[in-house]
C-alpha positions in Angstrom: 28.4 -15.0 -35.7 25.5 -15.3 -33.2 24.4 -12.4 -31.7 22.2 -12.7 -29.1 20.4 -8.9 -27.4 21.6 -9.0 -23.6 17.3 -7.7 -23.0 16.6 -11.9 -24.4 19.8 -13.0 -22.2 19.5 -12.2 -18.5 15.7 -13.9 -18.5 17.6 -17.0 -20.1 20.3 -16.5 -17.6 17.9 -15.7 -14.5 16.5 -18.7 -15.5 19.3 -20.8 -15.7 20.6 -19.7 -12.3 16.8 -19.0 -10.2 13.9 -20.2 -12.0 11.8 -18.3 -9.2 13.9 -15.0 -10.3 13.1 -15.2 -14.1 9.4 -16.5 -13.2 9.1 -13.0 -10.8 10.1 -11.2 -14.3 7.9 -12.7 -16.4 4.7 -13.6 -14.1 2.9 -11.0 -12.6 2.2 -12.8 -9.4 -0.2 -13.1 -7.1 -3.1 -10.8 -6.7 -3.2 -10.8 -3.1 0.6 -10.0 -3.1 0.5 -6.0 -1.9 3.1 -4.6 -4.6 5.5 -1.9 -3.5 7.2 0.3 -5.1 10.4 2.4 -4.2 9.6 5.7 -4.9 7.8 8.2 -5.5 6.1 8.7 -2.3 4.8 12.0 -1.6 3.9 12.4 -4.8 0.2 13.7 -6.6 0.0 10.7 -9.4 3.3 8.6 -8.1 4.0 5.2 -10.7 2.7 2.8 -7.9 -0.1 0.7 -8.4 -3.6 1.9 -6.7 -4.5 -0.9 -4.4 -7.6 0.8 -3.5 -10.4 -1.5 -2.6 -13.0 1.5 -3.5 -12.9 4.0 -5.7 -13.2 7.3 -4.1 -9.8 6.8 -2.6 -6.3 6.2 -3.6 -3.6 3.8 -2.0 -0.5 3.1 -2.9 2.1 1.1 -1.2 5.8 1.8 -0.9 9.0 0.3 0.6 12.1 1.5 2.3 14.6 0.0 4.6 12.2 -2.1 5.6 9.5 0.2 6.7 6.7 0.1 5.0 4.1 3.2 3.9 0.8 3.7 2.8 0.0 6.6 0.9 -4.1 7.8 0.6 -5.7 10.0 -1.8 -8.6 11.4 -2.4 -9.7 11.9 -6.4 -11.2 15.1 -5.8 -9.1 16.9 -3.0 -5.2 15.0 -3.2 -2.9 13.5 -1.2 -4.4 13.0 2.9 -2.1 11.3 4.4 0.5 8.8 4.7 0.8 5.7 7.2 3.9 4.0 7.8 4.6 0.5 9.3 7.2 -1.4 11.0 7.2 -4.3 11.9 3.6 -3.9 14.3 4.0 -0.2 15.1 2.5 2.3 13.3 2.9 6.0 12.6 0.7 9.4 10.9 3.2 11.4 8.8 2.8 14.8 8.4 1.5 15.0 5.0 -1.4 15.9 3.1 -3.2 18.9 3.0 -6.3 18.2 5.5 -6.0 16.9 9.0 -7.2 13.7 8.7 -9.0 12.0 11.5 -6.5 8.7 12.2 -7.1 6.1 14.4 -4.8 3.8 14.7 -4.3 0.8 16.6 -2.1 1.9 19.3 -4.0 4.6 20.0 -5.4 4.3 24.0 -9.3 5.1 23.2 -11.3 2.1 22.3 -12.8 2.9 18.6 -16.1 1.7 18.1 -16.6 -0.1 14.9 -18.9 2.5 13.0 -21.6 1.1 11.0 -21.0 2.6 7.6 -17.4 1.9 7.4 -15.9 0.9 4.1 -12.9 -1.0 3.7 -10.6 1.1 1.5 -7.4 -1.3 1.7 -6.4 -4.7 2.6 -2.9 -5.5 4.0 -2.2 -9.6 5.1 -1.8 -7.7 8.7 -4.2 -4.9 8.8 -7.3 -3.0 7.2 -7.9 0.0 6.4 -11.5 1.3 7.3 -13.0 4.7 6.3 -16.6 6.3 7.7 -17.7 9.8 5.5 -16.1 11.0 2.8 -14.3 14.1 1.6 -13.0 16.5 4.3 -15.7 14.7 6.9 -14.1 11.2 6.7 -12.9 9.1 9.4 -10.0 6.6 9.2 -9.4 3.9 11.3 -6.7 0.7 10.5 -7.1 -2.3 12.6 -4.6 -5.5 13.0 -6.2 -8.5 11.6 -5.6 -11.9 13.2 -3.1 -13.8 12.4 -3.5 -16.7 10.2 -2.8 -20.1 11.8 
């Protein structure tokens, strides 16, 4: 009798039913796509992939119930803050050991771009910038213009 292990059958069945689902299982995908995790938010070392553009910081993305969460950590200090996003609305979650300075797009204070601001994370809808280092770092979330 011919026997095929279940772990080999699933991709074959998916390939027959949905070629796109099978491709997603075997291929890592586009580098520009934000890869979110469903669990681990708030953990010091979550299993989610670090998506930071700067080696001094860690940015982990999570998604649950159509809300995106972005956990920002300092390599030395640990968890600094978590930004949540739903649609065009951002808010800051009370997390981390220090009171981080974070300017969100909804803040009604005009934010002047700092000359030393560095891009830490790039999302299709927004960019996360930082000026300074450690506890004195000032963070800013800027909306990105919509692509035509």
